C-alpha positions in Angstrom: 175.0 34.0 99.2 174.8 30.9 101.5 175.0 31.3 105.2 177.1 28.7 107.0 174.2 27.6 109.2 171.9 27.0 106.2 174.7 25.2 104.4 175.4 23.0 107.5 171.8 22.1 107.8 171.5 21.1 104.1 174.7 19.2 104.2 173.6 17.3 107.3 170.2 16.4 105.7 172.0 15.1 102.5 174.5 13.1 104.4 171.8 11.6 106.7 169.7 10.6 103.6 172.7 9.0 102.0 173.5 7.0 105.1 169.9 5.7 105.2 170.0 4.8 101.6 173.3 2.9 102.0 171.9 1.0 105.0 168.6 0.2 103.3 170.5 -1.0 100.2 172.7 -3.6 102.0 173.2 -6.8 100.1 170.0 -8.8 100.6 168.5 -6.3 103.1 164.8 -6.4 103.6 164.3 -3.6 106.1 165.9 -0.3 107.0 166.5 -0.4 110.7 166.9 2.9 112.7 168.2 2.7 116.2 167.7 5.7 118.5 169.2 5.8 121.9 168.0 8.7 124.1 168.8 9.8 127.7 172.5 9.1 127.8 175.1 10.8 129.9 177.6 11.6 127.0 177.4 11.7 123.3 180.2 9.2 123.0 178.2 6.7 125.1 175.0 7.3 123.1 177.0 6.6 119.9 178.5 3.4 121.3 175.1 2.2 122.6 173.3 2.9 119.3 176.0 1.3 117.2 176.1 -1.8 119.4 172.3 -2.4 118.9 172.4 -1.5 115.2 175.3 -3.9 114.5 174.1 -6.8 116.6 173.5 -9.9 114.4 170.9 -11.1 117.0 169.0 -7.9 116.8 169.2 -7.8 113.0 167.9 -11.5 112.9 165.0 -10.6 115.2 164.0 -7.7 112.9 164.1 -10.0 109.9 161.8 -12.4 111.8 159.5 -9.5 112.9 160.2 -10.6 116.5 159.9 -7.8 119.2 162.7 -9.4 121.1 163.6 -6.6 123.5 166.0 -9.0 125.3 168.3 -9.0 122.3 168.3 -5.2 122.4 169.1 -5.2 126.1 171.9 -7.8 125.4 173.4 -5.5 122.7 173.3 -2.5 125.0 175.0 -4.7 127.6 177.9 -5.8 125.5 178.5 -2.2 124.2 180.8 -1.7 127.2 178.9 1.4 128.4 177.8 1.3 132.0 174.1 1.9 132.5 171.3 1.2 135.0 169.2 -1.6 133.6 166.3 -0.6 135.9 165.9 2.7 134.0 165.9 1.3 130.4 162.7 1.5 128.2 162.6 -0.1 124.8 160.0 0.3 122.1 159.6 -0.6 118.4 158.1 1.8 115.9 157.0 2.1 112.3 153.4 2.6 111.4 152.6 2.4 115.1 154.6 2.2 118.3 154.7 -0.4 121.0 156.6 -0.3 124.4 158.0 -3.8 125.2 160.3 -3.1 128.0 159.9 -0.5 130.8 162.3 0.1 133.6 164.4 -2.9 132.5 161.5 -5.3 132.6 159.4 -6.9 129.9 155.8 -5.9 129.6 152.8 -7.9 128.5 152.3 -6.5 125.0 150.2 -7.3 122.0 152.4 -9.7 119.9 150.2 -9.2 116.8 150.6 -5.4 117.0 154.3 -5.8 117.5 154.6 -8.2 114.5 152.5 -5.7 112.4 155.0 -2.9 113.3 158.1 -5.1 112.6 156.8 -6.4 109.2 157.2 -2.9 107.8 160.1 -2.0 105.5 161.3 0.8 107.8 161.4 0.1 111.6 162.8 2.0 114.5 164.2 0.6 117.8 164.0 3.3 120.5 166.0 2.9 123.7 165.5 5.4 126.5 168.3 5.1 129.1 166.9 7.8 131.4 170.4 8.8 132.5 171.2 12.1 130.7 170.4 14.4 127.8 172.4 13.0 125.0 171.1 10.9 122.1 172.2 9.2 118.9 170.5 7.7 115.9 172.2 5.3 113.5 171.0 3.1 110.6 171.4 -0.4 109.5 169.5 -3.3 108.0 168.1 -6.6 109.0 170.0 -9.9 108.6 168.2 -11.9 105.9 168.7 -15.3 104.3 169.7 -13.5 101.1 172.4 -11.4 103.0 174.0 -14.6 104.3 173.7 -16.3 100.9 175.2 -13.4 98.9 178.1 -12.9 101.4 178.7 -16.6 101.8 178.8 -17.5 98.1 181.6 -15.4 96.8 185.3 -15.7 97.2 187.8 -12.9 97.6 
């Protein structure tokens, strides 16, 4: 007999794996993009911030170009509508390695070649630490490739 807690864990795992596969299989997608936002005051704000970054065309284009453009991430956080203290925000990119590009809302001198190596991988993570609470959210999406634009621009409804 299944216990509810075990069932819930298995269901969560299956649903998360399906979400990742759907995101990675986007029309013309080249990379699975995971966005994790930590240290937020409410779960709702964490969700809004993560979705804003994950759905940003500028962030998606930067990931396609393997560009550790933390400014685009900050911009996406900003137009989410959630209030936050910019001077507390840290942003890093992670795959086979991890690189911190923004600390306390300011860009760092970082190894561009290391960043490019990280962002050339098929699965990449953008980690935003807001340092303003205990809530977090992770969501998935894909990069914005030439093929994505071509596929979605060539057909008629």
